[in-house]
N, C-alpha and C positions, 0 to 999 in steps of 0.2 A: 891460272884458273883451276878451281876445285871442282871435279866432276864426279858425281854420285851415279852409280848404276845400281838400281835396286828395285825391290818390289816387297809388297806385304804378303806375298805367296810363295813359298819355296816351291822349287822344281820348275820354274819359267824358263831356265836356261840362263840365269843372271851371270853366275860365275864364267861359263862357258863365253857368253858375247863379251863378257867384261875383258876377258884376256884377248880377245879378237880386236876390240878397240883399242887396249892398250898397246898391244904390237903394232898396229896399223899407225898409231901416233908415232910411235918410236921410230919404226921403219920410213915413214912417210912424210911426217911433218917436219923434220929437222929440227925440232924442238927438244927440250929436257923435259924428260917424262918420269913420273915416280910411281910406283903401285904402293898404295896404303891398304893393308887388310885389317879389316874391322870385324870380320865374321870369324867366330871361334871354330867354324868346321874346316878352316884353313884349306878351302879347295884351290886358292890361288896358290899358296904356298907348295899343295901338293903338286900342281902343275909345273912350278918353277924348280922343285927338287928333281922332277923327271926332267926337265930341260936341262939342268946343270949336270946331271948324271950322264947325259948323252954328250955333253961338250958343245951344246947348241950356242951360238952367238949371233945376235949381242947378248949379253946379260941382261937382267932387268934390276933396277933400283927398287930394291923390296924394302917395306918397313911394315911393322905391326902395332897395333895400338887399341886398345879395349875399353879404355877409361876415359882420359881426358884428349878425346878423339878432336874436338876443334882447336886445341891448342897445338897438337901435332900436326894437323892439316895445315894450319896458318904458318908454322915453321918451314915445313915443306915448300908451300905456296911460295915463300921468298926465295927459294934456291932452285926450283923447278918451274918450268912453263905450264905443264899439266901435271896435277896430282889427282890420280883416280882413286876413289874410294870404293870398297867392295863392303857392303853392309849385310848383316844376315837377312834371310828371306823371310822376314815377319816382323811385325810391329814390334819393337824392341827398345830399350834404352839406346843401344848402339846405334840403330838407325836414325833415331830421334837427333842424336847428337851430329850423326854425319849429314842430316837435312838441315841442321842450325848452321852450318858452315859451308854448304855446297853453293857454288855459283850456278851449277847446272846440274840438274837431276833428269837422268833417263831412265823412265820407267818402262820394264817389258811386261807384254801381255799376249797371250793366245788368243786370238779374237775367236777361235773355235771352241774355248773352254769357258763354260758358264761358271766354273768355280772360280776361275781368275777375274772374270767380269764382275762377279759377285764382290769382289775385295776392293774394286777399283774406287768406290765411293768413299771408303776410308783413306786411301792414297790421296784422293782430291782434298778431303777435309784436311788431312794434315798438311799437304802442302799450301792450301789457303791460310791456314793458321799462321805457318811460319813467314809466308809472304806478308801477312799483316802486321806482324809483330817482330818475331825474331831475326828473321832474315829477309828483309825487304827487297833485296836485290836476286833472289833466287828465281832462277827460270827453271821450267819443268816442260817435259815433253813425253808423249805416249808412243813407244815403239812397238808395232805389231811384229811379234816373233813367232817361229815355228808356223808360217802360214803354209797353207796347203799349195803345192805346186800345180795341181789339176786345174786346167783352165776354166773348168765349169764351176770350181768352188767359188761360193760368194761370201764366205763368213766375213773376210777382211774387209771388203767392200761394204757390207752391210754395216759392221761395226763403225767403220768411219763415217756413213751416213747418218747413222744414229746419234754419234758423238757430235758431229757438226750441225745437226738439226737442234741441239741443245748445248751449243758451244760454251756459252756463258758459265753454265755449271760443270763444266769438264775441263780437262786439260787438252792442249792441241795435240794432234795425232800427226806423227812425221808421215811425209808421202812416200818415203822409201820403206819399203817392207824387207824383212828378214825371213827367208823361207826354210822350210823343213829340208836341210840338205846335209848329207853326210859328212863332208869335209869339216863342219864345224865341230862336231864330236871326235872324228877321226883324228884332226890335228891336235886337239885338246889334249886327247888321251896318249899323245906321243910328246908332249911338251913342247909342241909347235903352235902357231897361229896359222890362220888360212893363209896367209900371205907368204908362209914358209913351206906350206904343204903342196904337194903335187899329186892330185887324183887323176891326172892323165884325161881330164874330161873339161877341161877349160875352167874349173873352179868358180864357178858363179858365185860363190859365198864371198870371195874376196872382194869381187866387184860390188856386192850389196854392202859390205861394211865402209868400202870408200866412199860410195854414194850416200849412205846415212851419214858420215861426218862431213861430208862437202854440205850436204842439206843443212846440218846443224850448225855450219859455220865453225868447225872445229877442224878442218882441213882445207886447205887452200884448193881452190878449182885447177 
């Protein structure tokens, strides 16, 4: 399966969540997993370089491709159970090529950021276009990221309500939210994933990633 983690907006935490999904699948699924970097900012490579410099295991099967992305992704798909694509955080030729070949598109969005919400229409339009012609098997889901942990905050609930009220014109929203938690960034900065990082506070981020992947049927219950 080819999985794209992306957004039309930079700064949504795409690469950070990408590596946590990647490592959860490597550590928990028992499947063969590969990372395919299609973003020339090399955020995943930078993370992996830090990981390798620390001698952290397991290593990651890492590849790069910026031109004929569909051909490379399909080649890897024959060898691995999961191929995770990291596309640029913008509407770009690389993003379009990833969308053309992906089986599953995970789009991240901060429900409290109006700037990110404003780009959602373009994301939906592109997904619908590819589903109608180039990639009819493409599945897509919105995942709310960086949600406020305060119990009184209603931005995520309001966002879901608005989307579900007009579901035919949007993408489905995952039930599982990803919250604004320090382990996501701290683990990334150390070349780790939340499944390998111990913050001595229970690491709620780890559970969120697992629950999300189970909901999306990418990880067995």
